[in-house]
KETIDREN-89134 format. One record per residue: residue number from 1; residue in one letter; x, y, z negated of N, C-alpha, C in turn. Coordinates in steps of 0.2 Angstrom, whole numbers, m for minus. Atoms other than C-alpha are relative to their C-alpha. Example, Ala and Ser with C-alpha at 12.3 -4.5 7.8 and 13.67 -1.06 7.14 Angstrom:
2
1_a_4_m6_0_62_m22_m39_4_6_0
2_s_m4_m6_1_68_m5_m36_m4_5_m3
//
This chain:
429
1_m_4_m7_m1_m787_m688_632_m1_4_m6
2_a_0_m3_7_m788_m685_613_7_4_m1
3_r_m6_m2_1_m770_m682_612_3_7_4
4_e_m2_m7_m5_m769_m669_628_m6_5_m3
5_s_4_m5_3_m785_m660_620_4_3_m7
6_e_m4_m1_7_m775_m659_603_6_5_3
7_h_m5_m3_m2_m761_m653_613_m1_7_2
8_k_4_m7_m3_m770_m638_622_m2_3_m6
9_k_4_m3_5_m778_m633_605_6_4_m4
10_r_m5_m4_5_m761_m629_596_3_7_2
11_p_m2_m7_m2_m755_m614_607_m7_6_m3
12_k_5_m5_3_m773_m605_602_1_1_m6
13_k_m1_m1_7_m769_m607_584_5_5_0
14_r_m6_m4_0_m752_m600_587_m1_8_1
15_g_2_m6_m3_m760_m585_596_m5_3_m6
16_a_3_m3_4_m772_m581_583_3_2_m6
17_f_m5_m2_5_m758_m581_570_3_7_1
18_g_m4_m5_m3_m749_m570_580_m4_7_0
19_r_4_m7_1_m763_m557_581_m1_2_m5
20_v_1_m1_8_m766_m558_562_7_5_m2
21_i_m5_m3_2_m749_m554_560_2_8_3
22_r_0_m6_m3_m749_m539_573_m4_5_m2
23_s_5_m4_3_m764_m532_565_3_3_m6
24_i_m2_m3_6_m756_m532_549_6_6_1
25_f_m6_m4_m1_m739_m524_555_m4_7_3
26_l_3_m6_m5_m751_m511_566_m3_3_m6
27_m_2_m3_6_m760_m507_549_6_3_m4
28_g_m6_m3_4_m744_m504_539_4_6_3
29_f_m4_m5_m3_m737_m494_553_m4_7_m1
30_l_6_m6_0_m753_m483_554_1_3_m8
31_a_1_m2_6_m752_m482_535_6_4_m2
32_l_m6_m3_1_m734_m478_534_0_7_3
33_l_0_m6_m4_m737_m464_548_m5_5_m4
34_a_5_m3_4_m752_m458_537_4_2_m7
35_g_m3_m1_6_m741_m458_522_5_6_1
36_v_m5_m6_m2_m726_m448_530_m4_6_1
37_g_3_m6_m1_m739_m437_537_m2_4_m6
38_a_3_m3_6_m747_m434_520_6_4_m4
39_f_m6_m2_4_m730_m432_512_3_7_3
40_v_m2_m6_m4_m725_m419_526_m5_5_m2
41_y_5_m5_3_m741_m410_523_0_2_m6
42_g_0_m2_7_m740_m410_505_6_4_m1
43_q_m5_m3_2_m722_m404_505_m1_7_3
44_s_1_m6_m2_m726_m391_517_m5_5_m3
45_t_5_m3_4_m742_m386_507_3_3_m6
46_l_m2_m1_7_m733_m386_491_5_5_0
47_n_m5_m5_0_m719_m374_496_m3_7_5
48_a_2_m6_m3_m729_m363_508_m1_6_m4
49_q_4_m6_3_m734_m345_504_m6_0_m3
50_g_7_1_3_m749_m345_492_m4_7_3
51_p_5_m5_m4_m765_m335_496_0_7_m5
52_l_0_m6_3_m761_m321_482_3_5_3
53_d_m2_m5_m3_m760_m304_489_3_5_m5
54_k_m3_m4_5_m755_m297_472_1_m3_m7
55_s_m1_4_7_m750_m302_455_m7_m1_m3
56_k_6_0_3_m763_m310_445_1_m5_m6
57_i_m1_2_6_m764_m316_427_m6_m5_m2
58_v_4_5_1_m772_m333_423_0_m3_m8
59_t_0_3_8_m777_m340_405_m2_m8_1
60_i_2_7_0_m776_m359_404_m1_m2_m7
61_k_1_1_7_m784_m365_389_2_m6_m3
62_r_m2_7_2_m779_m378_377_m6_m7_2
63_g_4_5_0_m787_m395_381_m2_0_7
64_m_2_2_m7_m789_m393_399_3_m4_4
65_g_m3_5_m4_m786_m407_411_3_2_7
66_t_m4_m2_m6_m776_m407_427_m5_3_5
67_s_5_m2_m5_m790_m407_438_m5_7_0
68_a_4_m6_2_m800_m393_428_5_6_1
69_i_m5_m5_m2_m783_m382_430_0_1_6
70_a_0_m1_m7_m783_m386_448_m5_4_3
71_r_6_m4_m2_m801_m380_451_0_7_m3
72_q_0_m7_1_m798_m364_441_5_4_3
73_l_m4_m3_m4_m782_m360_450_m2_2_8
74_a_1_m1_m6_m790_m362_467_m6_5_0
75_d_5_m6_0_m805_m352_461_3_6_0
76_q_m3_m6_0_m795_m339_457_5_3_5
77_g_m4_m3_m5_m786_m337_472_7_m1_0
78_v_m7_1_1_m769_m344_466_3_m6_4
79_i_m3_5_m5_m767_m359_475_m5_m2_5
80_s_4_2_m5_m775_m366_492_m3_m7_0
81_d_4_7_m1_m777_m385_490_1_m3_m7
82_p_0_3_7_m782_m392_473_3_m7_m1
83_a_m3_7_0_m778_m410_478_7_m1_0
84_v_m7_0_m1_m760_m406_484_2_2_m7
85_f_m3_m1_6_m757_m398_467_0_m5_m5
86_m_2_5_4_m765_m412_458_5_m6_1
87_a_m5_5_m1_m754_m425_466_7_2_m2
88_a_m7_m1_1_m738_m415_464_1_0_m7
89_t_m1_1_8_m742_m413_445_1_m7_m2
90_y_m1_7_2_m743_m432_444_7_m1_1
91_l_m6_2_m2_m728_m435_454_6_4_m4
92_l_m5_m5_3_m717_m421_445_m1_m2_m8
93_r_1_m1_7_m724_m425_427_6_m3_m4
94_s_m6_2_4_m709_m436_422_6_5_m1
95_k_m7_m4_m1_m696_m424_429_m1_6_m4
96_r_2_m6_3_m705_m408_423_m4_1_m6
97_g_4_0_5_m717_m412_410_m6_2_2
98_s_8_m1_0_m736_m409_408_m1_8_1
99_l_1_m7_0_m744_m393_411_m1_3_m6
100_k_1_m3_8_m745_m381_397_m5_5_0
101_a_4_m6_1_m758_m368_390_3_5_m1
102_g_m3_m7_1_m756_m350_389_m3_4_5
103_e_2_m5_m5_m757_m334_399_5_1_5
104_f_m5_0_m5_m748_m335_415_m1_7_5
105_e_1_m4_m6_m744_m322_427_4_m2_7
106_f_m2_3_m7_m741_m326_445_0_5_5
107_p_m2_m6_m5_m733_m315_458_m4_0_6
108_p_4_0_m8_m741_m311_476_5_m6_5
109_k_m2_4_m4_m738_m325_488_3_m7_m3
110_a_m3_6_4_m732_m338_474_m3_m6_4
111_s_2_6_m2_m731_m355_481_m2_m5_m5
112_m_2_5_6_m739_m370_473_5_m3_m4
113_n_m6_2_6_m722_m376_467_1_5_m4
114_e_m1_m6_5_m719_m360_459_m5_0_m6
115_v_6_1_5_m736_m361_451_1_m4_m5
116_l_m2_6_5_m732_m378_445_5_0_m5
117_k_m7_0_4_m715_m375_439_m2_5_m6
118_r_1_m3_7_m722_m361_427_m5_m2_m4
119_l_5_3_4_m736_m371_421_4_m6_m5
120_q_m4_5_4_m724_m385_417_5_1_m4
121_a_m5_m2_5_m711_m375_409_m3_5_m5
122_g_4_m3_6_m724_m366_399_3_7_0
123_k_m2_m7_m1_m717_m348_405_m7_4_0
124_s_4_m5_2_m732_m339_398_2_7_m3
125_l_m2_m7_3_m733_m321_395_2_1_m7
126_a_m1_0_6_m726_m316_379_m1_8_m3
127_y_3_m6_2_m731_m300_369_5_1_m8
128_k_m5_m2_7_m720_m292_353_m4_5_m4
129_v_2_m5_5_m723_m282_338_6_1_m5
130_t_m5_m1_3_m710_m274_329_m2_4_m8
131_i_0_m1_8_m709_m272_309_7_4_m2
132_p_m7_m3_3_m695_m258_304_2_m1_m5
133_e_m3_2_7_m684_m260_291_m3_7_m5
134_g_2_m6_4_m690_m250_276_m8_1_0
135_w_7_m1_1_m708_m251_280_m4_m2_m6
136_t_2_3_6_m720_m255_266_m5_m6_3
137_t_4_7_m3_m731_m271_268_m7_3_3
138_q_7_m3_m1_m747_m259_268_0_3_9
139_n_m1_m3_m6_m740_m250_284_1_m7_6
140_a_m2_6_m4_m734_m267_292_m6_m3_2
141_l_6_3_m3_m751_m274_291_m5_5_3
142_k_5_m4_m4_m760_m259_298_3_1_8
143_r_m3_2_m7_m748_m262_314_m3_m6_3
144_i_3_7_m1_m753_m280_315_m8_1_2
145_a_9_0_m2_m772_m277_313_m1_6_6
146_a_1_m4_m5_m770_m263_326_1_m3_8
147_n_m1_3_m6_m763_m275_339_m5_m4_5
148_k_5_1_m4_m775_m278_353_0_m8_2
149_v_m1_7_m2_m768_m295_358_m1_m6_m5
150_l_1_5_6_m768_m304_341_m6_m1_m1
151_v_8_1_1_m784_m311_336_m1_m2_m8
152_g_3_2_6_m793_m315_319_1_6_m5
153_e_m2_m6_7_m794_m304_303_4_m3_m4
154_i_m5_2_5_m781_m303_290_m4_m2_m6
155_t_4_2_5_m787_m313_276_4_m2_m5
156_i_m6_1_6_m770_m314_266_3_5_m3
157_k_m4_m7_3_m762_m302_255_7_m1_m1
158_p_m8_2_1_m743_m304_257_3_6_m5
159_g_m3_m5_5_m733_m295_243_5_4_3
160_e_m6_m5_m2_m722_m280_245_7_m3_m1
161_g_m6_2_m2_m705_m285_252_1_m7_2
162_s_1_7_m2_m711_m302_257_1_m1_8
163_l_1_0_m7_m711_m298_276_7_3_2
164_k_m6_0_m4_m695_m300_287_0_5_5
165_p_0_m4_m5_m693_m284_297_4_m2_5
166_d_m4_3_m7_m689_m288_315_m5_2_5
167_t_5_1_m6_m697_m289_332_m2_m7_1
168_y_3_6_0_m709_m304_333_m3_m1_7
169_v_5_2_m7_m714_m312_351_m5_m5_m1
170_f_5_4_1_m730_m320_351_m3_m1_6
171_q_4_1_m5_m742_m326_364_m8_1_m2
172_r_7_m2_0_m761_m321_368_m3_m5_m4
173_g_4_5_3_m772_m330_356_3_m1_m8
174_t_m3_0_6_m760_m329_341_m4_3_m6
175_t_4_m3_6_m769_m326_324_4_5_m4
176_r_m4_m4_4_m764_m311_314_2_m3_m8
177_n_m2_4_5_m763_m323_299_5_m3_2
178_a_m6_5_m3_m752_m334_309_7_4_m1
179_l_m7_m5_0_m739_m320_312_2_2_m7
180_i_m1_m3_8_m740_m313_294_4_m6_m3
181_k_m3_5_4_m735_m331_287_6_m1_3
182_r_m8_1_m3_m720_m332_301_3_5_m4
183_m_m5_m5_2_m713_m316_295_0_m2_m8
184_q_m1_1_7_m716_m321_276_5_m7_0
185_k_m5_4_1_m707_m337_280_7_2_2
186_a_m8_m3_m1_m691_m328_289_2_4_m5
187_q_m3_m5_6_m690_m317_274_3_m4_m6
188_t_m1_6_5_m690_m332_262_6_m4_2
189_r_m6_4_m3_m677_m342_273_6_5_0
190_l_m5_m5_1_m667_m326_274_3_2_m7
191_l_m3_m1_7_m665_m323_255_2_m6_m3
192_d_m4_5_3_m662_m341_252_6_0_3
193_e_m7_m1_m3_m647_m340_264_4_5_m2
194_l_m5_m6_3_m640_m324_257_0_m2_m8
195_w_0_1_7_m644_m330_239_5_m5_m2
196_a_m5_5_0_m633_m345_241_8_3_0
197_k_m7_m3_m1_m618_m334_246_1_6_m4
198_r_m1_m7_5_m620_m320_232_7_0_m4
199_q_m4_m1_3_m607_m313_223_0_m4_m7
200_k_1_2_8_m604_m320_205_1_5_m5
201_g_0_m5_4_m607_m310_190_m5_7_1
202_l_5_m5_m2_m621_m299_198_m4_1_m7
203_p_5_m1_4_m633_m291_186_m7_m1_3
204_i_7_2_m3_m646_m297_197_m2_m8_0
205_k_1_6_2_m654_m314_191_m4_m4_5
206_t_4_3_m4_m667_m318_203_m1_2_7
207_r_2_m2_m6_m672_m318_220_m4_6_1
208_k_5_m6_1_m686_m305_216_4_6_m1
209_e_m3_m6_1_m675_m294_209_6_2_5
210_a_m5_m1_m4_m662_m295_223_m5_4_6
211_l_5_m3_m5_m678_m290_235_m1_7_m2
212_i_1_m7_3_m682_m275_223_6_5_1
213_l_m6_m5_0_m664_m268_223_0_2_8
214_a_m2_m1_m7_m661_m271_242_m7_5_4
215_s_5_m5_m4_m679_m262_246_2_8_m2
216_i_m2_m6_2_m672_m247_236_6_2_4
217_v_m6_m1_m4_m655_m248_246_m3_2_7
218_e_2_m1_m7_m665_m249_262_m3_7_1
219_k_2_m6_0_m674_m233_257_5_6_0
220_e_m5_m5_2_m659_m224_252_5_4_7
221_t_m5_m1_m6_m648_m225_268_m2_m5_6
222_g_0_3_m6_m650_m229_286_6_m2_4
223_i_m7_0_m2_m632_m230_289_3_m8_m2
224_k_m1_6_2_m627_m249_290_7_m1_m4
225_s_m6_1_4_m609_m247_284_m1_3_m6
226_e_1_m4_5_m615_m236_269_m4_m5_m5
227_r_5_4_6_m627_m249_262_4_m5_m6
228_p_m3_3_6_m614_m260_252_2_5_m4
229_h_m2_m4_5_m608_m245_245_m5_4_m4
230_v_6_m2_3_m624_m238_240_m2_m5_m5
231_a_0_7_5_m627_m256_232_4_0_m4
232_s_m5_0_5_m612_m254_223_m1_5_m6
233_v_0_m6_4_m616_m237_214_m6_m4_m5
234_f_7_2_5_m634_m246_208_3_m6_m3
235_i_m2_7_3_m626_m263_204_5_4_m6
236_n_m4_m2_5_m612_m252_193_m5_4_m6
237_r_5_m4_5_m627_m242_184_m4_m5_m3
238_l_4_6_4_m636_m258_180_4_m4_m5
239_n_m4_3_6_m621_m265_172_2_4_m5
240_k_0_m4_4_m619_m250_162_m6_2_m4
241_k_8_m1_4_m638_m250_157_m1_7_1
242_m_1_m8_m1_m638_m233_166_m7_0_4
243_r_5_1_m4_m656_m229_174_3_2_8
244_l_m2_0_m7_m655_m230_193_m1_7_2
245_q_2_m7_m2_m664_m212_195_0_1_8
246_t_0_m1_m7_m667_m214_213_m7_2_3
247_d_7_m3_m1_m680_m204_222_m5_m4_4
248_p_6_4_m4_m689_m217_234_m4_m3_m5
249_t_5_3_6_m695_m225_217_m5_5_m2
250_i_4_m6_1_m703_m208_213_m6_0_5
251_i_4_m1_m5_m712_m207_229_m5_m7_0
252_y_4_5_0_m718_m226_228_m5_0_m6
253_g_5_0_6_m724_m223_211_m7_4_1
254_i_5_m5_m1_m735_m209_218_m5_m2_5
255_v_4_2_m5_m741_m215_234_m1_m8_1
256_g_1_9_m2_m738_m235_234_2_m1_7
257_g_m1_2_m7_m739_m242_250_m1_4_6
258_k_0_m6_m5_m743_m227_259_6_2_2
259_g_m7_m1_0_m725_m225_258_4_7_2
260_k_m4_m5_m1_m723_m207_263_m5_6_m5
261_m_2_m4_4_m728_m190_253_1_6_7
262_d_0_m6_m4_m733_m174_263_3_6_m2
263_r_m5_m7_3_m722_m162_253_6_m4_m5
264_p_m7_3_4_m705_m163_243_m2_m2_m7
265_i_1_2_7_m703_m171_227_1_7_m6
266_s_m1_m6_4_m706_m158_213_3_m2_m7
267_k_m3_2_6_m699_m157_195_m5_m4_m4
268_a_5_3_3_m716_m162_188_0_m8_2
269_d_0_7_m2_m715_m178_200_6_m4_m3
270_i_m6_3_4_m698_m182_192_m1_m3_m8
271_a_2_1_7_m705_m181_175_m6_m4_m1
272_r_7_4_1_m721_m191_178_2_m8_0
273_k_m2_7_1_m721_m208_171_m4_m5_4
274_t_3_5_m2_m725_m222_182_4_m7_0
275_p_m4_7_0_m720_m241_183_6_0_4
276_y_m5_1_m6_m708_m237_198_5_6_m2
277_n_m4_m6_0_m700_m220_193_6_m2_m5
278_t_m6_2_4_m683_m225_188_4_6_m2
279_y_m3_m6_4_m680_m207_182_m3_m2_m7
280_q_4_1_7_m692_m214_167_1_m6_m2
281_i_0_7_0_m689_m232_168_7_m3_m1
282_d_m6_3_m1_m674_m243_163_0_m6_5
283_g_m1_7_m6_m668_m257_176_m5_2_6
284_l_2_0_m6_m677_m261_191_m9_1_m1
285_p_7_m1_m1_m695_m257_196_m4_m7_0
286_p_4_7_1_m709_m272_194_0_m4_7
287_t_0_3_m6_m709_m275_213_5_4_5
288_p_m3_m5_m6_m700_m269_229_m5_5_2
289_i_4_m7_m2_m705_m252_236_m1_m1_8
290_a_0_0_m6_m703_m258_254_2_m7_2
291_n_m2_7_m2_m698_m274_265_7_1_2
292_p_m7_m1_m2_m679_m274_266_2_m4_5
293_g_m3_4_m5_m669_m279_281_5_m5_m2
294_a_m5_5_1_m656_m293_282_7_5_m3
295_e_m6_m2_1_m642_m280_280_0_3_m7
296_a_2_m2_5_m649_m272_265_1_m6_m6
297_l_0_6_6_m651_m289_255_7_m3_1
298_a_m7_3_0_m633_m294_261_3_5_m4
299_a_m3_m6_4_m627_m277_253_m1_m1_m7
300_v_0_m1_7_m634_m280_237_1_m6_m3
301_l_m4_6_1_m629_m298_236_8_m1_0
302_n_m7_0_m1_m612_m294_241_3_7_0
303_p_m1_m7_0_m609_m276_237_8_1_0
304_i_m7_m1_0_m591_m269_238_2_2_m6
305_k_m2_m1_6_m581_m266_223_1_6_0
306_t_m2_m7_1_m581_m248_218_m1_2_m8
307_d_2_m3_6_m582_m237_202_m4_5_0
308_d_5_m5_m1_m594_m224_209_m6_m1_m4
309_l_6_m1_4_m609_m220_199_m5_6_4
310_f_3_m6_m3_m615_m205_210_0_m1_8
311_f_0_m2_m6_m619_m201_228_m6_7_1
312_v_3_m6_m2_m626_m186_237_0_1_8
313_a_0_m1_m7_m631_m182_255_6_5_2
314_d_m6_m4_m2_m615_m175_264_m1_4_7
315_g_2_m4_m6_m624_m166_279_2_m4_6
316_t_m2_4_m7_m618_m179_292_m6_m5_1
317_g_3_5_0_m631_m191_289_0_m5_m6
318_g_m2_4_4_m622_m201_276_0_3_m7
319_h_m1_m1_8_m617_m198_257_7_0_m2
320_a_m7_m2_4_m603_m192_247_m1_m4_m7
321_f_m1_4_5_m598_m204_233_4_4_m5
322_a_m4_m3_6_m592_m200_215_0_m4_m5
323_k_0_4_6_m585_m209_200_m2_4_m6
324_t_1_m4_6_m587_m195_188_m6_5_2
325_n_5_m5_m1_m601_m182_185_3_7_3
326_k_m3_m5_m2_m588_m169_188_1_0_8
327_g_m1_0_m7_m584_m175_206_m6_m1_4
328_h_6_0_m3_m602_m178_209_m3_8_0
329_e_2_m7_m1_m606_m159_206_4_4_4
330_a_m4_m4_m5_m592_m154_217_m4_m2_7
331_n_3_2_m6_m601_m164_231_m6_3_0
332_v_6_m3_0_m617_m157_226_1_8_2
333_a_m2_m7_m1_m610_m139_227_0_0_9
334_k_m1_m1_m7_m604_m143_246_m8_m2_3
335_w_7_1_m3_m622_m150_249_m4_6_0
336_r_3_m5_1_m630_m135_243_3_5_5
337_k_m3_m5_m5_m618_m125_254_m3_m1_7
338_i_3_3_m7_m624_m135_269_m7_2_1
339_e_7_m1_1_m642_m133_264_m2_7_1
340_r_1_m7_m1_m641_m113_263_1_2_8
341_a_m3_m2_m7_m631_m112_280_m6_m3_4
342_r_7_3_m5_m646_m123_288_m6_4_0
343_a_6_m3_0_m659_m113_281_1_7_3
344_k_m2_m6_m2_m650_m96_285_m1_0_9
345_a_0_2_m8_m649_m104_304_m7_m1_2
346_a_8_1_m2_m667_m109_304_m4_6_m1
347_k_3_m6_1_m673_m92_298_2_4_7
348_a_m2_m3_m6_m663_m83_312_m3_m3_6
349_a_2_2_m6_m669_m95_325_m7_1_1
350_k_7_m2_0_m687_m92_320_m1_7_2
351_a_m1_m7_m2_m683_m74_321_0_1_7
352_v_m2_m1_m6_m677_m75_338_m7_m3_5
353_e_5_2_m3_m692_m86_344_m6_5_m1
354_a_6_m4_0_m705_m74_337_1_7_4
355_k_m2_m5_m3_m696_m60_345_m2_m1_7
356_a_2_1_m7_m696_m68_362_m7_m1_1
357_g_8_2_m1_m714_m75_359_m3_8_2
358_g_4_m7_0_m719_m55_356_1_3_7
359_k_m1_m4_m6_m711_m49_371_m4_m4_7
360_e_5_3_m5_m719_m63_383_m7_2_m1
361_k_5_m1_1_m734_m59_375_m3_7_3
362_a_1_m6_m2_m733_m41_379_1_0_8
363_s_0_1_m8_m727_m46_398_m6_m1_2
364_t_7_3_m2_m743_m56_399_m5_6_0
365_s_7_m5_0_m754_m42_394_1_6_5
366_a_m2_m5_m6_m745_m29_406_m2_m3_6
367_a_2_4_m7_m747_m42_420_m8_0_1
368_s_7_0_0_m766_m42_415_m3_7_2
369_i_2_m8_m3_m767_m23_417_1_2_7
370_v_m1_m2_m7_m758_m23_432_m5_m4_5
371_e_5_4_m3_m771_m36_439_m5_3_1
372_k_5_m3_2_m784_m27_433_m1_6_4
373_g_m1_m6_m3_m779_m11_440_2_1_7
374_k_m2_1_m6_m774_m17_456_7_5_3
375_t_m5_m4_m2_m757_m8_456_5_m4_3
376_d_m5_4_m3_m741_m13_464_7_1_m4
377_s_m6_m1_5_m730_m10_448_3_m7_m1
378_k_m3_7_2_m718_m24_445_1_0_m7
379_i_1_2_7_m719_m33_429_7_m3_m2
380_v_m7_4_1_m702_m38_422_m1_m4_m7
381_k_1_4_5_m703_m53_411_7_m1_m5
382_p_m6_1_5_m691_m56_395_5_m5_3
383_s_m5_5_m2_m675_m65_399_m2_m7_m3
384_a_1_7_2_m677_m84_399_5_m2_m5
385_a_m4_2_5_m662_m86_389_m3_1_m7
386_k_2_m1_6_m671_m78_375_m6_m4_m2
387_s_6_3_m1_m688_m85_378_1_m7_m2
388_d_m1_7_1_m681_m102_378_6_m2_m6
389_a_m5_0_4_m669_m100_364_m1_m6_m4
390_k_2_6_4_m666_m117_355_1_2_m7
391_k_1_0_7_m671_m119_338_4_m5_m4
392_p_m3_5_2_m659_m127_327_m4_m3_m6
393_t_5_4_4_m665_m141_316_0_2_m7
394_a_0_m2_7_m670_m135_299_0_m6_m4
395_h_0_6_5_m664_m146_285_m4_1_m7
396_k_3_m1_7_m677_m147_271_5_m2_m5
397_k_m5_0_5_m670_m146_254_1_m8_m2
398_g_m1_7_3_m663_m164_250_m2_m5_6
399_n_2_4_m5_m670_m171_267_5_m6_1
400_k_m4_5_m2_m661_m188_270_1_m1_8
401_q_0_1_m7_m655_m190_288_1_m7_2
402_k_0_7_m1_m657_m206_297_4_m2_6
403_t_m3_1_m6_m646_m214_310_m2_m7_4
404_n_2_6_m4_m655_m230_313_m6_1_4
405_a_7_m2_m5_m668_m229_328_m5_m3_m3
406_h_7_4_2_m680_m242_320_m1_3_m7
407_k_2_m2_7_m679_m233_302_m7_5_1
408_e_7_m4_1_m697_m226_298_m1_1_m6
409_n_1_1_8_m694_m224_279_m5_5_m2
410_a_3_m4_4_m703_m214_267_2_7_0
411_n_m1_m7_1_m704_m195_264_6_0_m4
412_t_m6_0_6_m686_m192_258_1_7_m2
413_a_m1_m7_2_m688_m174_255_1_1_m8
414_k_m2_1_7_m680_m172_238_0_8_m4
415_s_m1_m6_5_m680_m159_223_4_m3_m6
416_t_m4_2_6_m669_m159_208_m1_4_m6
417_t_0_m4_7_m667_m153_190_6_1_m2
418_g_m6_m2_4_m653_m145_181_6_0_6
419_k_m5_2_m5_m637_m151_191_m1_m6_5
420_s_1_6_m3_m645_m165_199_m1_1_8
421_a_m1_m2_m7_m643_m168_217_m5_m7_3
422_p_4_4_m3_m654_m177_229_4_m6_3
423_h_m3_7_m2_m651_m196_233_5_m2_m5
424_s_m6_1_5_m640_m197_217_m2_m1_m6
425_p_0_1_6_m640_m204_201_3_6_m4
426_v_m2_m4_3_m638_m190_189_2_1_m7
427_k_m1_0_7_m636_m194_171_6_m3_0
428_k_m6_4_1_m619_m197_164_m1_m7_m4
429_p_0_6_4_m614_m213_158_1_0_m7
//
C-alpha cells in the first residue's frame, strides 16, 4: 500500500514542476512582448515629429544632468516624452557621446532623435566677430566691448599689434577676456611661424620690429600683391639708414589708437616731433601703429628684391615705384595731374547737382503756387537725367585708395612739402 501511495504521488510532483516552468515561460514571454512593445513605442516616439510649431532656442547650462535636460526640453515644448529621451540618451551614449552644454536652436517639428543628435554632437549656435586688418587695438577692443553676446568686462590691456586680425567664431557665454587672449595667441603663433621662415640679412632683428614694420605696410596699402613691394622699399631705406617718412606714422603720433584724423595731414603735422613720426625720427617707431595681418607680416619677413626707394599713388588704387628721386618726381607729376582732373570733375559734378537742385526747388515752389491758386496749369519738372546726374567720386589730395573689402584703415589723406608726394619716402639717399 505504501509503494502504491508513493507511486501515485510522483505525477503530482511532475505536474507542479511543469506549472512552474510554464509560469516562468509565460512571464518571460510577456516580458518579451512588453520589451518589444516598449522598443517599438520608443522608436516610434523617438522618430516622430516633435511638438514644436516654430524654431526655438534653448540654452543647456554646464553641469546639468540628463534628467534635468530632459525636463527642461519637455517644459519648453521641444520633446514630448522625457523618459524616452533619457532612455535613448543612455542607449546611444557610447555611439554618439554625452549631451553637450551650449545654446541650441531646434527647428519646427524636430523629432527627439534630431534633438538628441544636436545635443550629443554639440551643434550649438555660433557667433562671430571680425577684426579687420589694420585696425588699432583700441578700435578692436571697442568692437569686442560692444558685442552683446560676449560676457564680462575687459580687464586686460593688449598691446598694439598683438591681436591677429581675423573673424573669430564663439559661443554665447564666452568672455571678452577669453576672446582677446585667443586673438593674442593667434598673433603670436602666426608671428613665430613666419619668423622661422624669414629671409636672411634683413635689418629687422626682433619679432617686435617685424610687427612694427608690418603695421606700417598694412596701413600703406590694401592690395595684397603690393605688400611685398612696399615692404621692399622700407627694407631698402632701413638698410641705407634713410628715414622711412611714411604718413601713417604721422597720424598715429597725433591720434594714437583712435586711428583716424578728421582732416588731411598738414605741413605742421609733418614737422611735428612725436615718437612715431618717421619724418622726424630715424628707424622704426617704438611700437606697431596697428594690428597687421598675415600677408603684411609675410611681406616684411620675405620682401621681394628691388632697388626701389620711393612710391606714390598711381590713381588706380595702387602705387608707382621708383629707384631714384628723378623717377619718383615723374611719378608724382602724373599723380598731380590725376588729382587735378578729379578735382575738376568733382567741381563740375557739384555744379550740375546744384543747378538740378535749383530747378527742382523752383518746380516745387511753382507746384505749391498752382495748388494754392487751384489752377489747371501744368508744372513741368526738370529732366530726371539732370536731377539724378551721378557725381564722380572726388579724390582728396593724396587719399589712398583701398581694394581690400575688410580694410578700415586710418585717415590716409596726405599733404606734402616741396617735391614730396603722398605715400612716399621723399628724401634722397
